[in-house]
C-alpha positions in Angstrom: 0.0 -0.1 0.1 1.4 3.5 -1.1 1.6 6.4 1.5 -0.7 8.2 -1.0 -3.4 5.9 -1.2 -3.6 5.5 2.7 -3.9 9.4 3.2 -6.9 9.3 0.8 -8.4 6.7 2.8 -7.8 8.6 5.8 -5.7 5.8 7.2 -2.8 6.5 9.8 0.7 6.9 8.3 2.4 3.1 8.8 3.9 2.9 12.2 6.7 0.9 13.4 5.0 -1.9 15.6 7.2 -1.5 19.0 6.3 0.4 22.0 9.3 -0.2 23.4 12.8 -0.1 21.6 13.3 1.2 17.9 16.3 1.0 16.3 17.4 3.0 13.6 20.4 2.5 11.0 21.8 5.3 8.7 23.8 4.6 5.8 25.4 7.5 3.7 28.2 9.2 2.5 30.4 11.9 4.5 28.7 15.4 4.1 25.3 14.0 3.6 24.4 14.9 7.0 23.4 11.6 8.3 25.2 11.8 11.8 23.1 15.2 12.1 19.8 13.6 11.2 20.2 10.6 13.6 21.0 12.9 16.3 18.0 15.3 15.4 15.5 12.0 15.8 17.1 11.2 19.1 16.6 15.3 20.4 13.2 14.6 18.9 12.8 11.4 21.0 13.8 13.4 23.9 11.1 16.1 23.6 8.5 13.0 23.8 10.1 12.0 27.2 12.2 8.9 25.6 15.4 7.8 25.9 17.9 7.8 23.0 21.3 6.9 21.9 22.5 8.5 18.5 26.0 8.0 17.5 28.3 7.1 14.1 30.5 4.6 13.0 33.4 5.3 10.6 37.1 5.9 10.6 38.6 9.0 9.2 36.0 11.2 8.0 36.0 12.5 4.2 33.6 13.7 2.0 32.0 11.0 0.0 33.3 8.0 2.1 30.7 5.7 3.4 29.5 6.1 6.7 27.1 4.5 9.3 25.1 6.1 12.1 22.8 4.6 14.5 19.8 5.9 16.5 17.8 3.8 19.4 14.7 5.4 21.1 13.2 3.6 24.0 10.6 4.0 26.7 12.9 2.7 29.2 16.5 3.4 30.1 18.7 1.5 27.1 21.3 -0.8 28.0 23.0 -1.8 24.6 26.3 -0.1 23.7 27.0 -1.5 20.3 26.3 -0.9 16.7 22.7 -1.6 15.6 22.8 -4.9 14.1 18.9 -5.6 13.5 17.3 -2.5 12.8 13.6 -2.0 12.2 14.0 1.0 10.5 17.0 1.6 7.9 17.7 4.9 6.1 19.9 5.3 2.8 20.9 8.7 2.1 23.2 7.8 -1.0 21.3 5.4 -3.6 25.0 4.3 -5.0 25.1 2.4 -1.8 22.8 -0.1 -2.6 25.4 -1.5 -4.9 28.4 -1.4 -2.4 27.0 -2.2 0.9 24.3 -4.9 2.2 22.2 -2.5 3.5 19.5 -4.4 5.0 21.9 -7.0 6.9 20.3 -8.3 9.9 17.0 -6.5 9.5 14.0 -8.3 10.1 11.2 -9.3 7.0 9.1 -6.4 8.1 11.9 -4.0 8.6 11.2 -0.4 6.9 13.6 0.9 4.2 14.0 4.4 3.0 16.4 5.2 0.1 17.2 8.7 -1.5 15.9 7.6 -5.3 14.2 9.3 -8.2 13.1 5.7 -8.7 10.0 4.3 -7.5 10.0 1.5 -5.1 9.3 -1.1 -7.7 11.8 0.3 -10.1 14.4 0.4 -7.4 13.5 -3.2 -6.3 14.1 -4.1 -10.2 17.1 -2.3 -10.6 19.1 -3.4 -7.5 17.5 -6.9 -7.3 16.1 -5.7 -3.5 13.7 -8.0 -1.9 11.5 -8.1 1.0 11.0 -5.6 3.4 8.9 -2.5 3.3 10.5 -0.3 1.0 9.8 3.6 0.4 11.8 6.1 -1.7 11.9 9.8 -1.8 13.7 12.3 -4.4 15.5 13.7 -1.6 18.9 15.3 -2.9 16.4 16.9 -5.9 14.0 18.0 -3.4 17.1 19.7 -0.9 18.3 21.3 -4.0 15.2 23.1 -5.2 14.3 24.1 -1.5 17.3 24.7 0.4 19.7 25.2 -2.7 22.3 22.7 -1.4 22.2 18.8 -2.4 22.5 17.6 1.4 19.2 15.3 1.8 19.2 14.7 5.4 16.3 17.3 6.2 14.0 15.9 3.2 15.0 12.5 4.6 13.5 13.4 8.0 10.1 14.3 6.4 10.0 11.1 5.1 10.8 9.3 7.9 8.2 10.8 9.9 5.3 10.4 7.4 6.2 6.6 6.8 6.9 5.5 10.9 4.7 8.1 12.9 7.4 8.2 15.5 6.8 11.8 15.4 4.8 14.4 13.8 5.7 16.8 11.1 4.6 19.7 13.2 6.9 18.2 16.0 10.1 18.6 13.5 8.9 21.9 12.3 9.0 23.4 15.5 12.4 21.8 16.3 13.8 23.2 12.8 12.8 26.7 13.7 14.0 26.6 17.3 17.6 25.0 16.6 18.2 26.0 13.0 16.9 29.3 13.7 19.8 30.2 16.3 22.6 29.5 13.8 21.2 30.2 10.2 19.3 33.3 8.7 15.5 33.1 8.4 15.6 31.9 4.5 17.9 29.0 5.4 15.1 28.0 7.8 12.1 28.3 5.8 14.0 26.4 3.1 14.9 23.6 5.4 11.0 23.7 6.2 9.7 23.4 2.8 12.1 20.4 2.2 10.9 18.7 5.1 7.3 19.4 4.3 7.6 18.4 0.5 9.1 15.4 1.4 6.3 14.4 3.8 4.0 14.8 0.7 5.8 13.1 -1.8 7.5 10.1 -0.2 6.4 6.7 -1.9 5.8 3.4 -1.1 4.2 0.0 -2.5 
């Protein structure tokens, strides 16, 4: 079922079926903002009174190098201190990593997989031989370029993630961006990020 069809029928966004621990694994290349996105999700969880972890796993950071980041959200204190091996959610900020990395390694069959791609989920499956899982795509780089004027896909990916998981609301992310980005960036940049967030929330595609 697509996100769009669910909306038309008045259904809720697809929520992650876990009232307790939720684990997210982020795959990206250096400079695409995955670590910032992972931390943003954690800070949104903090605003909901949840416990969280957010940390990267990479060697010497350089632009374009593959990186992995992790986020854990929980209603209870988190006692795990390793990387996420069995993610319920996988977020891929660079489609080219599908050829280089086993992005769904350890993920359960019903895991949500969100990929930054111009392709629809069926097209992406066909091109890369992807099987199983709940696949979603969003043209995050294009949306970022058109709204923020920079090809950094992390903000659009957050909008899509909010829509398909229901872990946090669009309004809560907008409020967060206005407050946190407003302390560091001019209003034009803040509004560009909010436009990117809102567009991706509306345009994310599912099967």
